LOFIMI-289369 format. One record per atom (N, C-alpha, C, O): residue number from 1; atom name; x negated, y negated, z. Coordinates in Angstrom, 2 decimals, always signed. Each point is the difference from the previous one (the first is absolute). Example, Ala and Ser with C-alpha at 12.3 -4.5 7.8 and 13.67 -1.06 7.14 Angstrom:
LOFIMI-289369
+-----+-------+---------+---------+---------+
! num ! atome !       x !       y !       z !
+-----+-------+---------+---------+---------+
!   1 !     N !  -13.19 !   +5.69 !   +7.80 !
!   1 !    CA !   +0.89 !   -1.19 !   +0.00 !
!   1 !     C !   -0.90 !   -1.20 !   +0.00 !
!   1 !     O !   -1.04 !   +0.02 !   +0.66 !
!   2 !     N !   +1.39 !   -1.07 !   -1.38 !
!   2 !    CA !   -0.82 !   -1.19 !   +0.06 !
!   2 !     C !   +0.77 !   -1.09 !   +0.73 !
!   2 !     O !   -0.51 !   -1.11 !   +0.17 !
+-----+-------+---------+---------+---------+
This chain:
LOFIMI-289369
+-----+-------+---------+---------+---------+
! num ! atome !       x !       y !       z !
+-----+-------+---------+---------+---------+
!   1 !     N !  -84.61 !  -68.49 ! +106.60 !
!   1 !    CA !   -0.59 !   -1.26 !   +0.43 !
!   1 !     C !   -1.37 !   +0.21 !   +0.65 !
!   1 !     O !   -0.91 !   -0.81 !   -0.16 !
!   2 !     N !   +0.78 !   +1.91 !   +0.90 !
!   2 !    CA !   -1.26 !   +0.28 !   +0.67 !
!   2 !     C !   -1.12 !   +0.19 !   -1.02 !
!   2 !     O !   -1.12 !   -0.48 !   +0.22 !
!   3 !     N !   +1.39 !   +1.16 !   -1.34 !
!   3 !    CA !   -1.01 !   +0.20 !   -1.04 !
!   3 !     C !   -0.42 !   -1.34 !   -0.59 !
!   3 !     O !   -1.18 !   -0.21 !   -0.27 !
!   4 !     N !   +2.13 !   -0.68 !   +0.06 !
!   4 !    CA !   -0.30 !   -1.32 !   -0.54 !
!   4 !     C !   -0.90 !   -0.79 !   +0.95 !
!   4 !     O !   -0.93 !   -0.67 !   -0.44 !
!   5 !     N !   +1.20 !   +0.75 !   +1.72 !
!   5 !    CA !   -0.81 !   -0.69 !   +1.00 !
!   5 !     C !   -1.43 !   +0.55 !   +0.01 !
!   5 !     O !   -0.96 !   -0.76 !   +0.07 !
!   6 !     N !   +0.84 !   +2.07 !   -0.14 !
!   6 !    CA !   -1.33 !   +0.61 !   -0.01 !
!   6 !     C !   -0.77 !   -0.42 !   -1.25 !
!   6 !     O !   -1.19 !   -0.33 !   +0.09 !
!   7 !     N !   +1.84 !   +0.33 !   -1.25 !
!   7 !    CA !   -0.66 !   -0.46 !   -1.23 !
!   7 !     C !   -0.42 !   -1.45 !   +0.11 !
!   7 !     O !   -1.10 !   -0.36 !   -0.41 !
!   8 !     N !   +1.96 !   -0.48 !   +0.97 !
!   8 !    CA !   -0.33 !   -1.42 !   +0.16 !
!   8 !     C !   -1.23 !   -0.15 !   +0.89 !
!   8 !     O !   -0.92 !   -0.74 !   -0.34 !
!   9 !     N !   +0.89 !   +1.43 !   +1.46 !
!   9 !    CA !   -1.14 !   -0.09 !   +0.91 !
!   9 !     C !   -1.27 !   +0.50 !   -0.67 !
!   9 !     O !   -1.07 !   -0.57 !   +0.20 !
!  10 !     N !   +1.16 !   +1.63 !   -0.98 !
!  10 !    CA !   -1.17 !   +0.54 !   -0.68 !
!  10 !     C !   -0.55 !   -1.02 !   -0.99 !
!  10 !     O !   -1.20 !   -0.29 !   +0.01 !
!  11 !     N !   +2.06 !   -0.24 !   -0.87 !
!  11 !    CA !   -0.48 !   -0.90 !   -1.04 !
!  11 !     C !   -0.43 !   -1.36 !   +0.54 !
!  11 !     O !   -0.87 !   -0.63 !   -0.60 !
!  12 !     N !   +1.43 !   +0.16 !   +1.68 !
!  12 !    CA !   -0.45 !   -1.27 !   +0.56 !
!  12 !     C !   -1.28 !   +0.15 !   +0.79 !
!  12 !     O !   -0.70 !   -0.98 !   +0.24 !
!  13 !     N !   +0.38 !   +2.19 !   +0.18 !
!  13 !    CA !   -1.24 !   +0.19 !   +0.76 !
!  13 !     C !   -1.20 !   +0.27 !   -0.90 !
!  13 !     O !   -1.14 !   -0.08 !   +0.46 !
!  14 !     N !   +1.36 !   +0.38 !   -1.72 !
!  14 !    CA !   -1.11 !   +0.32 !   -0.90 !
!  14 !     C !   -1.02 !   -1.12 !   -0.06 !
!  14 !     O !   -1.20 !   +0.25 !   +0.04 !
!  15 !     N !   +1.66 !   -1.49 !   -0.15 !
!  15 !    CA !   -0.90 !   -1.13 !   -0.12 !
!  15 !     C !   -0.85 !   -0.26 !   +1.23 !
!  15 !     O !   -0.93 !   -0.80 !   -0.05 !
!  16 !     N !   +1.24 !   +1.47 !   +1.15 !
!  16 !    CA !   -0.73 !   -0.25 !   +1.24 !
!  16 !     C !   -0.91 !   +1.16 !   +0.38 !
!  16 !     O !   -0.69 !   -0.05 !   +1.01 !
!  17 !     N !   +0.69 !   +1.10 !   -1.82 !
!  17 !    CA !   -0.84 !   +1.15 !   +0.28 !
!  17 !     C !   -1.46 !   -0.36 !   -0.24 !
!  17 !     O !   -0.31 !   -0.84 !   -0.85 !
!  18 !     N !   -0.56 !   +1.45 !   +1.59 !
!  18 !    CA !   -1.44 !   -0.23 !   -0.18 !
!  18 !     C !   -0.68 !   +1.35 !   -0.11 !
!  18 !     O !   +0.41 !   +0.99 !   +0.60 !
!  19 !     N !   -1.46 !   -0.99 !   -1.38 !
!  19 !    CA !   -0.85 !   +1.17 !   -0.09 !
!  19 !     C !   -1.38 !   -0.38 !   +0.49 !
!  19 !     O !   -0.49 !   -1.09 !   -0.29 !
!  20 !     N !   -0.12 !   +1.97 !   +1.01 !
!  20 !    CA !   -1.38 !   -0.18 !   +0.43 !
!  20 !     C !   -0.81 !   +1.08 !   -0.72 !
!  20 !     O !   +0.24 !   +1.19 !   +0.15 !
!  21 !     N !   -1.20 !   -1.66 !   -0.95 !
!  21 !    CA !   -0.82 !   +0.93 !   -0.76 !
!  21 !     C !   -1.40 !   +0.02 !   +0.62 !
!  21 !     O !   -0.70 !   -1.01 !   +0.00 !
!  22 !     N !   +0.30 !   +2.16 !   +0.55 !
!  22 !    CA !   -1.32 !   +0.07 !   +0.62 !
!  22 !     C !   -1.11 !   -0.04 !   -1.05 !
!  22 !     O !   +0.15 !   +0.55 !   -1.09 !
!  23 !     N !   -1.24 !   -1.20 !   +1.42 !
!  23 !    CA !   -1.20 !   +0.03 !   -0.83 !
!  23 !     C !   -1.16 !   +0.36 !   +0.92 !
!  23 !     O !   +0.18 !   +0.11 !   +1.21 !
!  24 !     N !   -1.36 !   +0.07 !   -1.77 !
!  24 !    CA !   -1.16 !   +0.36 !   +0.83 !
!  24 !     C !   -0.33 !   -1.10 !   +1.00 !
!  24 !     O !   -0.47 !   +0.29 !   +1.10 !
!  25 !     N !   +0.70 !   -1.54 !   -1.48 !
!  25 !    CA !   -0.36 !   -1.11 !   +0.87 !
!  25 !     C !   +1.19 !   -0.45 !   +0.86 !
!  25 !     O !   -0.02 !   +0.17 !   +1.22 !
!  26 !     N !   +1.04 !   -0.74 !   -1.84 !
!  26 !    CA !   +1.19 !   -0.48 !   +0.71 !
!  26 !     C !   +1.23 !   +0.28 !   -0.84 !
!  26 !     O !   -0.11 !   +0.16 !   -1.22 !
!  27 !     N !   +1.28 !   -0.08 !   +1.85 !
!  27 !    CA !   +1.22 !   +0.29 !   -0.76 !
!  27 !     C !   +0.45 !   -1.21 !   -0.84 !
!  27 !     O !   -0.31 !   -1.15 !   +0.30 !
!  28 !     N !   +1.05 !   +1.47 !   -1.35 !
!  28 !    CA !   +0.65 !   -1.02 !   -0.83 !
!  28 !     C !   +1.48 !   +0.04 !   +0.35 !
!  28 !     O !   +0.62 !   +1.07 !   -0.01 !
!  29 !     N !   -0.07 !   -2.22 !   +0.33 !
!  29 !    CA !   +1.42 !   -0.10 !   +0.32 !
!  29 !     C !   +0.72 !   -0.50 !   -1.25 !
!  29 !     O !   -0.36 !   -1.05 !   -0.54 !
!  30 !     N !   +1.37 !   +1.78 !   +0.09 !
!  30 !    CA !   +0.77 !   -0.35 !   -1.19 !
!  30 !     C !   +1.43 !   -0.30 !   +0.45 !
!  30 !     O !   +0.67 !   +0.86 !   +0.56 !
!  31 !     N !   -0.22 !   -2.09 !   -0.83 !
!  31 !    CA !   +1.34 !   -0.40 !   +0.37 !
!  31 !     C !   +0.78 !   -0.38 !   -1.26 !
!  31 !     O !   -0.27 !   -1.05 !   -0.59 !
!  32 !     N !   +1.24 !   +1.88 !   +0.17 !
!  32 !    CA !   +0.84 !   -0.38 !   -1.13 !
!  32 !     C !   +0.88 !   -1.19 !   +0.37 !
!  32 !     O !   +0.54 !   -0.06 !   +1.10 !
!  33 !     N !   -0.41 !   -0.88 !   -2.03 !
!  33 !    CA !   +0.84 !   -1.17 !   +0.24 !
!  33 !     C !   +1.29 !   +0.09 !   -0.82 !
!  33 !     O !   +1.10 !   -0.02 !   +0.55 !
!  34 !     N !   -1.25 !   +0.11 !   -1.88 !
!  34 !    CA !   +1.15 !   +0.06 !   -0.90 !
!  34 !     C !   -0.49 !   +0.41 !   -1.37 !
!  34 !     O !   -1.03 !   -0.50 !   -0.47 !
!  35 !     N !   +1.73 !   +1.40 !   -0.18 !
!  35 !    CA !   -0.33 !   +0.42 !   -1.36 !
!  35 !     C !   -1.46 !   +0.46 !   -0.04 !
!  35 !     O !   -0.34 !   +0.96 !   +0.68 !
!  36 !     N !   -0.53 !   -1.61 !   -1.46 !
!  36 !    CA !   -1.41 !   +0.37 !   -0.06 !
!  36 !     C !   -0.87 !   -0.82 !   +0.93 !
!  36 !     O !   -1.23 !   +0.07 !   -0.09 !
!  37 !     N !   +1.82 !   -0.84 !   +0.96 !
!  37 !    CA !   -0.74 !   -0.89 !   +0.89 !
!  37 !     C !   -0.41 !   +0.74 !   +1.26 !
!  37 !     O !   +0.82 !   +0.62 !   +0.68 !
!  38 !     N !   -2.12 !   -0.69 !   -0.37 !
!  38 !    CA !   -0.52 !   +0.62 !   +1.22 !
!  38 !     C !   -1.02 !   -0.93 !   +0.65 !
!  38 !     O !   -0.59 !   -0.86 !   -0.65 !
!  39 !     N !   +0.40 !   +1.07 !   +1.93 !
!  39 !    CA !   -1.08 !   -0.67 !   +0.74 !
!  39 !     C !   -0.96 !   +1.10 !   +0.43 !
!  39 !     O !   +0.40 !   +1.00 !   +0.60 !
!  40 !     N !   -1.67 !   -1.20 !   -0.92 !
!  40 !    CA !   -1.05 !   +0.93 !   +0.39 !
!  40 !     C !   -0.87 !   -0.66 !   +1.06 !
!  40 !     O !   -0.40 !   -1.16 !   -0.16 !
!  41 !     N !   +0.09 !   +1.89 !   +1.21 !
!  41 !    CA !   -0.91 !   -0.51 !   +1.03 !
!  41 !     C !   -1.12 !   +1.01 !   +0.20 !
!  41 !     O !   +0.24 !   +1.19 !   +0.21 !
!  42 !     N !   -1.45 !   -1.71 !   -0.28 !
!  42 !    CA !   -1.18 !   +0.83 !   +0.23 !
!  42 !     C !   -1.02 !   -0.83 !   +0.75 !
!  42 !     O !   -0.43 !   -1.05 !   -0.48 !
!  43 !     N !   +0.04 !   +1.53 !   +1.65 !
!  43 !    CA !   -0.89 !   -0.75 !   +0.88 !
!  43 !     C !   +0.58 !   -1.40 !   +0.20 !
!  43 !     O !   +1.12 !   -0.13 !   +0.49 !
!  44 !     N !   -1.84 !   -0.92 !   -0.85 !
!  44 !    CA !   +0.50 !   -1.36 !   +0.19 !
!  44 !     C !   +0.50 !   -0.63 !   -1.30 !
!  44 !     O !   +0.03 !   -1.22 !   -0.12 !
!  45 !     N !   +0.35 !   +2.04 !   -0.83 !
!  45 !    CA !   +0.42 !   -0.48 !   -1.31 !
!  45 !     C !   +1.47 !   +0.33 !   -0.22 !
!  45 !     O !   +0.43 !   +1.13 !   +0.22 !
!  46 !     N !   +0.34 !   -2.13 !   -0.67 !
!  46 !    CA !   +1.41 !   +0.19 !   -0.32 !
!  46 !     C !   +0.21 !   -0.37 !   -1.46 !
!  46 !     O !   -0.37 !   -1.08 !   -0.44 !
!  47 !     N !   +0.97 !   +2.00 !   -0.30 !
!  47 !    CA !   +0.23 !   -0.18 !   -1.42 !
!  47 !     C !   +1.50 !   +0.11 !   -0.29 !
!  47 !     O !   +0.64 !   +0.98 !   +0.38 !
!  48 !     N !   -0.09 !   -2.00 !   -1.04 !
!  48 !    CA !   +1.37 !   +0.07 !   -0.49 !
!  48 !     C !   -0.07 !   +0.41 !   -1.47 !
!  48 !     O !   -0.70 !   -0.62 !   -0.79 !
!  49 !     N !   +1.42 !   +1.67 !   +0.43 !
!  49 !    CA !   +0.06 !   +0.44 !   -1.38 !
!  49 !     C !   +1.37 !   -0.40 !   -0.56 !
!  49 !     O !   +1.04 !   +0.41 !   +0.51 !
!  50 !     N !   -1.06 !   -1.21 !   -1.58 !
!  50 !    CA !   +1.21 !   -0.46 !   -0.69 !
!  50 !     C !   +1.04 !   -0.57 !   +0.97 !
!  50 !     O !   +1.11 !   +0.53 !   +0.08 !
!  51 !     N !   -1.44 !   -1.61 !   +0.65 !
!  51 !    CA !   +0.97 !   -0.58 !   +0.93 !
!  51 !     C !   +1.28 !   -0.43 !   -0.73 !
!  51 !     O !   -0.04 !   -0.81 !   -0.92 !
!  52 !     N !   +1.15 !   +1.37 !   +1.35 !
!  52 !    CA !   +1.29 !   -0.18 !   -0.67 !
!  52 !     C !   +1.10 !   +0.11 !   +1.04 !
!  52 !     O !   -0.15 !   +0.73 !   +0.99 !
!  53 !     N !   +1.23 !   -1.43 !   -1.20 !
!  53 !    CA !   +1.16 !   +0.15 !   +0.88 !
!  53 !     C !   +0.17 !   -1.10 !   +1.01 !
!  53 !     O !   +0.88 !   +0.08 !   +0.85 !
!  54 !     N !   -1.71 !   -1.12 !   -0.91 !
!  54 !    CA !   +0.11 !   -1.12 !   +0.92 !
!  54 !     C !   -1.04 !   +0.06 !   +1.10 !
!  54 !     O !   -0.34 !   +1.07 !   +0.50 !
!  55 !     N !   -0.14 !   -2.23 !   -0.12 !
!  55 !    CA !   -1.06 !   -0.09 !   +1.01 !
!  55 !     C !   +0.45 !   +0.53 !   +1.35 !
!  55 !     O !   -0.83 !   +0.47 !   +0.78 !
!  56 !     N !   +2.12 !   -0.53 !   -0.48 !
!  56 !    CA !   +0.48 !   +0.46 !   +1.30 !
!  56 !     C !   -0.27 !   +1.49 !   +0.21 !
!  56 !     O !   -0.08 !   +0.45 !   +1.14 !
!  57 !     N !   -0.07 !   +0.31 !   -2.20 !
!  57 !    CA !   -0.31 !   +1.43 !   +0.13 !
!  57 !     C !   -1.40 !   +0.23 !   +0.57 !
!  57 !     O !   -0.32 !   +1.10 !   +0.45 !
!  58 !     N !   -0.51 !   -2.14 !   -0.46 !
!  58 !    CA !   -1.38 !   +0.12 !   +0.47 !
!  58 !     C !   -0.19 !   -0.66 !   +1.36 !
!  58 !     O !   -1.13 !   -0.10 !   +0.49 !
!  59 !     N !   +2.20 !   -0.35 !   +0.13 !
!  59 !    CA !   -0.11 !   -0.75 !   +1.25 !
!  59 !     C !   -0.59 !   +0.82 !   +1.14 !
!  59 !     O !   -0.61 !   -0.57 !   +0.91 !
!  60 !     N !   +0.75 !   +1.88 !   -0.94 !
!  60 !    CA !   -0.56 !   +0.85 !   +1.06 !
!  60 !     C !   -1.34 !   +0.61 !   -0.39 !
!  60 !     O !   -0.51 !   +0.87 !   +0.69 !
!  61 !     N !   -0.05 !   -1.33 !   -1.81 !
!  61 !    CA !   -1.27 !   +0.53 !   -0.48 !
!  61 !     C !   -1.14 !   -0.96 !   +0.33 !
!  61 !     O !   +0.21 !   -1.20 !   +0.20 !
!  62 !     N !   -1.41 !   +1.74 !   -0.15 !
!  62 !    CA !   -1.17 !   -0.86 !   +0.14 !
!  62 !     C !   -0.15 !   -0.84 !   -1.26 !
!  62 !     O !   +0.47 !   +0.40 !   -1.07 !
!  63 !     N !   -1.11 !   -1.54 !   +1.19 !
!  63 !    CA !   -0.25 !   -0.87 !   -1.14 !
!  63 !     C !   -0.89 !   +0.73 !   -1.00 !
!  63 !     O !   -0.93 !   +0.71 !   +0.38 !
!  64 !     N !   +1.22 !   -0.88 !   -1.67 !
!  64 !    CA !   -0.74 !   +0.72 !   -1.04 !
!  64 !     C !   -1.39 !   -0.58 !   -0.20 !
!  64 !     O !   -0.17 !   -1.22 !   -0.10 !
!  65 !     N !   -0.82 !   +2.10 !   +0.04 !
!  65 !    CA !   -1.35 !   -0.38 !   -0.41 !
!  65 !     C !   -0.11 !   +0.03 !   -1.51 !
!  65 !     O !   -0.69 !   -0.81 !   -0.62 !
!  66 !     N !   +1.40 !   +1.78 !   +0.03 !
!  66 !    CA !   +0.00 !   +0.19 !   -1.45 !
!  66 !     C !   +1.44 !   +0.24 !   -0.44 !
!  66 !     O !   +0.76 !   +0.71 !   +0.67 !
!  67 !     N !   -0.39 !   -1.30 !   -1.80 !
!  67 !    CA !   +1.26 !   +0.34 !   -0.66 !
!  67 !     C !   -0.36 !   +0.59 !   -1.35 !
!  67 !     O !   -0.70 !   -0.63 !   -0.80 !
!  68 !     N !   +1.19 !   +1.83 !   +0.55 !
!  68 !    CA !   -0.22 !   +0.67 !   -1.27 !
!  68 !     C !   +1.32 !   -0.02 !   -0.77 !
!  68 !     O !   +1.01 !   +0.54 !   +0.45 !
!  69 !     N !   -1.03 !   -1.18 !   -1.61 !
!  69 !    CA !   +1.17 !   -0.05 !   -0.87 !
!  69 !     C !   -0.33 !   +0.86 !   -1.21 !
!  69 !     O !   -0.97 !   -0.28 !   -0.71 !
!  70 !     N !   +1.76 !   +1.31 !   +0.46 !
!  70 !    CA !   -0.35 !   +0.98 !   -1.01 !
!  70 !     C !   +0.60 !   -0.24 !   -1.37 !
!  70 !     O !   -0.45 !   +0.60 !   -0.98 !
!  71 !     N !   +1.46 !   -1.47 !   +0.87 !
!  71 !    CA !   +0.68 !   -0.17 !   -1.27 !
!  71 !     C !   +0.69 !   -1.36 !   -0.03 !
!  71 !     O !   +0.18 !   -0.63 !   +1.04 !
!  72 !     N !   +0.19 !   +0.18 !   -2.22 !
!  72 !    CA !   +0.62 !   -1.31 !   -0.18 !
!  72 !     C !   +1.50 !   -0.02 !   +0.29 !
!  72 !     O !   +0.57 !   -1.06 !   +0.21 !
!  73 !     N !   +0.06 !   +2.23 !   -0.18 !
!  73 !    CA !   +1.45 !   +0.06 !   +0.22 !
!  73 !     C !   +0.35 !   -0.50 !   +1.41 !
!  73 !     O !   -0.81 !   +0.09 !   +0.92 !
!  74 !     N !   +2.02 !   -0.60 !   -0.78 !
!  74 !    CA !   +0.44 !   -0.65 !   +1.24 !
!  74 !     C !   +0.00 !   +0.86 !   +1.24 !
!  74 !     O !   -0.04 !   -0.53 !   +1.11 !
!  75 !     N !   +0.08 !   +1.84 !   -1.27 !
!  75 !    CA !   -0.05 !   +0.87 !   +1.18 !
!  75 !     C !   -1.44 !   +0.32 !   +0.41 !
!  75 !     O !   -0.24 !   +0.78 !   +0.91 !
!  76 !     N !   -0.71 !   -1.41 !   -1.60 !
!  76 !    CA !   -1.42 !   +0.10 !   +0.35 !
!  76 !     C !   -0.56 !   -1.40 !   +0.27 !
!  76 !     O !   -0.56 !   -0.26 !   +1.06 !
!  77 !     N !   +0.72 !   -0.63 !   -2.04 !
!  77 !    CA !   -0.38 !   -1.41 !   +0.19 !
!  77 !     C !   +1.28 !   -0.77 !   +0.29 !
!  77 !     O !   +0.73 !   -0.38 !   -0.91 !
!  78 !     N !   -0.47 !   +0.15 !   +2.17 !
!  78 !    CA !   +1.20 !   -0.72 !   +0.43 !
!  78 !     C !   -0.44 !   -1.31 !   +0.64 !
!  78 !     O !   -0.34 !   -0.04 !   +1.18 !
!  79 !     N !   +0.37 !   -1.02 !   -1.97 !
!  79 !    CA !   -0.53 !   -1.28 !   +0.45 !
!  79 !     C !   +0.75 !   -0.55 !   +1.21 !
!  79 !     O !   -0.60 !   -0.64 !   +0.86 !
!  80 !     N !   +1.89 !   +0.88 !   -0.80 !
!  80 !    CA !   +0.79 !   -0.48 !   +1.13 !
!  80 !     C !   -0.51 !   +0.61 !   +1.32 !
!  80 !     O !   -0.13 !   -0.70 !   +1.00 !
!  81 !     N !   -0.15 !   +1.99 !   -1.02 !
!  81 !    CA !   -0.55 !   +0.65 !   +1.19 !
!  81 !     C !   -1.39 !   -0.54 !   +0.32 !
!  81 !     O !   -0.29 !   -0.31 !   +1.15 !
!  82 !     N !   -0.55 !   +0.19 !   -2.17 !
!  82 !    CA !   -1.35 !   -0.54 !   +0.22 !
!  82 !     C !   +0.05 !   -1.40 !   +0.59 !
!  82 !     O !   -0.76 !   -0.33 !   +0.90 !
!  83 !     N !   +1.67 !   -0.50 !   -1.41 !
!  83 !    CA !   +0.12 !   -1.39 !   +0.49 !
!  83 !     C !   +0.40 !   -0.06 !   +1.47 !
!  83 !     O !   -0.32 !   -0.98 !   +0.68 !
!  84 !     N !   +1.01 !   +1.99 !   -0.19 !
!  84 !    CA !   +0.45 !   +0.01 !   +1.38 !
!  84 !     C !   -1.03 !   +0.55 !   +0.98 !
!  84 !     O !   +0.21 !   -0.05 !   +1.22 !
!  85 !     N !   -1.32 !   +0.56 !   -1.73 !
!  85 !    CA !   -1.05 !   +0.56 !   +0.85 !
!  85 !     C !   -1.16 !   -0.98 !   +0.13 !
!  85 !     O !   -0.27 !   -0.78 !   -0.91 !
!  86 !     N !   -0.40 !   +0.81 !   +2.05 !
!  86 !    CA !   -1.21 !   -0.80 !   +0.16 !
!  86 !     C !   -1.16 !   +0.79 !   -0.60 !
!  86 !     O !   -0.54 !   +0.91 !   +0.62 !
!  87 !     N !   +0.17 !   -1.30 !   -1.84 !
!  87 !    CA !   -1.07 !   +0.69 !   -0.71 !
!  87 !     C !   -1.20 !   -0.92 !   -0.20 !
!  87 !     O !   -0.81 !   +0.22 !   -0.90 !
!  88 !     N !   +0.70 !   -1.24 !   +1.74 !
!  88 !    CA !   -1.06 !   -1.00 !   -0.17 !
!  88 !     C !   -1.40 !   +0.59 !   +0.18 !
!  88 !     O !   -0.96 !   -0.52 !   -0.56 !
!  89 !     N !   +0.84 !   +1.60 !   +1.31 !
!  89 !    CA !   -1.30 !   +0.64 !   +0.21 !
!  89 !     C !   -0.01 !   +1.42 !   -0.57 !
!  89 !     O !   -0.81 !   +0.84 !   +0.41 !
!  90 !     N !   +1.72 !   -0.59 !   -1.34 !
!  90 !    CA !   +0.18 !   +1.34 !   -0.56 !
!  90 !     C !   -0.60 !   +0.07 !   -1.40 !
!  90 !     O !   +0.14 !   -0.92 !   -0.80 !
!  91 !     N !   -0.80 !   +2.01 !   +0.51 !
!  91 !    CA !   -0.52 !   +0.24 !   -1.35 !
!  91 !     C !   +1.10 !   +0.69 !   -0.80 !
!  91 !     O !   +0.58 !   +0.99 !   +0.45 !
!  92 !     N !   -0.29 !   -1.51 !   -1.64 !
!  92 !    CA !   +1.00 !   +0.58 !   -0.89 !
!  92 !     C !   -0.75 !   +0.78 !   -1.09 !
!  92 !     O !   -0.90 !   -0.54 !   -0.65 !
!  93 !     N !   +1.28 !   +1.78 !   +0.46 !
!  93 !    CA !   -0.55 !   +0.82 !   -1.08 !
!  93 !     C !   +1.17 !   +0.33 !   -0.91 !
!  93 !     O !   +1.00 !   +0.58 !   +0.42 !
!  94 !     N !   -1.13 !   -0.96 !   -1.70 !
!  94 !    CA !   +1.11 !   +0.19 !   -0.94 !
!  94 !     C !   -0.52 !   +0.08 !   -1.43 !
!  94 !     O !   -1.09 !   -0.50 !   -0.29 !
!  95 !     N !   +1.86 !   +1.12 !   -0.59 !
!  95 !    CA !   -0.36 !   -0.01 !   -1.42 !
!  95 !     C !   +0.01 !   -1.43 !   -0.53 !
!  95 !     O !   +0.67 !   -0.87 !   +0.57 !
!  96 !     N !   -1.38 !   +0.62 !   -1.64 !
!  96 !    CA !   -0.08 !   -1.36 !   -0.54 !
!  96 !     C !   +1.37 !   -0.56 !   -0.37 !
!  96 !     O !   +0.23 !   -1.20 !   +0.14 !
!  97 !     N !   +0.69 !   +2.04 !   -0.61 !
!  97 !    CA !   +1.35 !   -0.48 !   -0.35 !
!  97 !     C !   +0.72 !   -0.56 !   +1.22 !
!  97 !     O !   +0.79 !   -0.93 !   -0.12 !
!  98 !     N !   -1.06 !   +1.49 !   +1.29 !
!  98 !    CA !   +0.59 !   -0.51 !   +1.25 !
!  98 !     C !   -0.78 !   -1.23 !   +0.46 !
!  98 !     O !   +0.59 !   -1.01 !   +0.38 !
!  99 !     N !   -1.91 !   +1.10 !   -0.40 !
!  99 !    CA !   -0.85 !   -1.10 !   +0.48 !
!  99 !     C !   +0.32 !   -1.30 !   -0.75 !
!  99 !     O !   -0.04 !   -1.09 !   +0.59 !
! 100 !     N !   +0.35 !   +1.19 !   -1.86 !
! 100 !    CA !   +0.34 !   -1.19 !   -0.80 !
! 100 !     C !   +1.29 !   -0.66 !   +0.47 !
! 100 !     O !   +0.19 !   -1.19 !   -0.23 !
! 101 !     N !   +0.68 !   +1.94 !   +0.87 !
! 101 !    CA !   +1.28 !   -0.53 !   +0.47 !
! 101 !     C !   -0.05 !   -0.52 !   +1.44 !
! 101 !     O !   +0.92 !   -0.68 !   +0.45 !
! 102 !     N !   -1.98 !   +0.99 !   +0.28 !
! 102 !    CA !   -0.11 !   -0.45 !   +1.39 !
! 102 !     C !   -0.28 !   -1.49 !   +0.04 !
! 102 !     O !   -0.74 !   -0.52 !   -0.84 !
! 103 !     N !   +1.31 !   -0.19 !   +1.82 !
! 103 !    CA !   -0.29 !   -1.42 !   +0.14 !
! 103 !     C !   -1.49 !   -0.23 !   +0.23 !
! 103 !     O !   -0.63 !   +0.71 !   +0.79 !
! 104 !     N !   +0.06 !   -1.69 !   -1.45 !
! 104 !    CA !   -1.42 !   -0.28 !   +0.17 !
! 104 !     C !   -0.25 !   -0.66 !   +1.35 !
! 104 !     O !   +0.87 !   -0.70 !   +0.52 !
! 105 !     N !   -2.05 !   +0.92 !   +0.03 !
! 105 !    CA !   -0.46 !   -0.60 !   +1.27 !
! 105 !     C !   +0.89 !   +0.34 !   +1.18 !
! 105 !     O !   +0.02 !   -0.73 !   +0.99 !
! 106 !     N !   +0.72 !   +1.82 !   -1.07 !
! 106 !    CA !   +0.86 !   +0.40 !   +1.12 !
! 106 !     C !   -0.63 !   +1.11 !   +0.81 !
! 106 !     O !   +0.20 !   +0.07 !   +1.22 !
! 107 !     N !   -0.94 !   +0.79 !   -1.86 !
! 107 !    CA !   -0.54 !   +1.17 !   +0.64 !
! 107 !     C !   -1.52 !   -0.04 !   +0.04 !
! 107 !     O !   -0.65 !   -0.67 !   -0.80 !
! 108 !     N !   +0.11 !   +1.41 !   +1.75 !
! 108 !    CA !   -1.45 !   +0.12 !   +0.14 !
! 108 !     C !   -0.57 !   +0.71 !   -1.22 !
! 108 !     O !   +0.60 !   +0.96 !   -0.49 !
! 109 !     N !   -1.73 !   -1.41 !   -0.01 !
! 109 !    CA !   -0.58 !   +0.67 !   -1.16 !
! 109 !     C !   -1.25 !   +0.77 !   +0.38 !
! 109 !     O !   -0.62 !   +0.63 !   -0.86 !
+-----+-------+---------+---------+---------+
């Protein structure tokens, strides 16, 4: 049972780990959220990459300045998660196949 508890604690903590990557100017903070979803912070810029897994996963994160969606599949372009986030002042960067599926007049251009 002890091994099972340790495995549970390890796997549930993965999503909350952060990496700080030093650069010549300022560090980049990388926060894994779920699957391929990460939040990147550099200076005063916050980037959500492939927001997925529900908006509540981002409740402890700074508001996104940029959202980068890398693919049309649901674990990259997840409209339900996007709809739950305040992206009114956020720039969305996405392939044209994704951009065509985004609601019009919802996001900053």
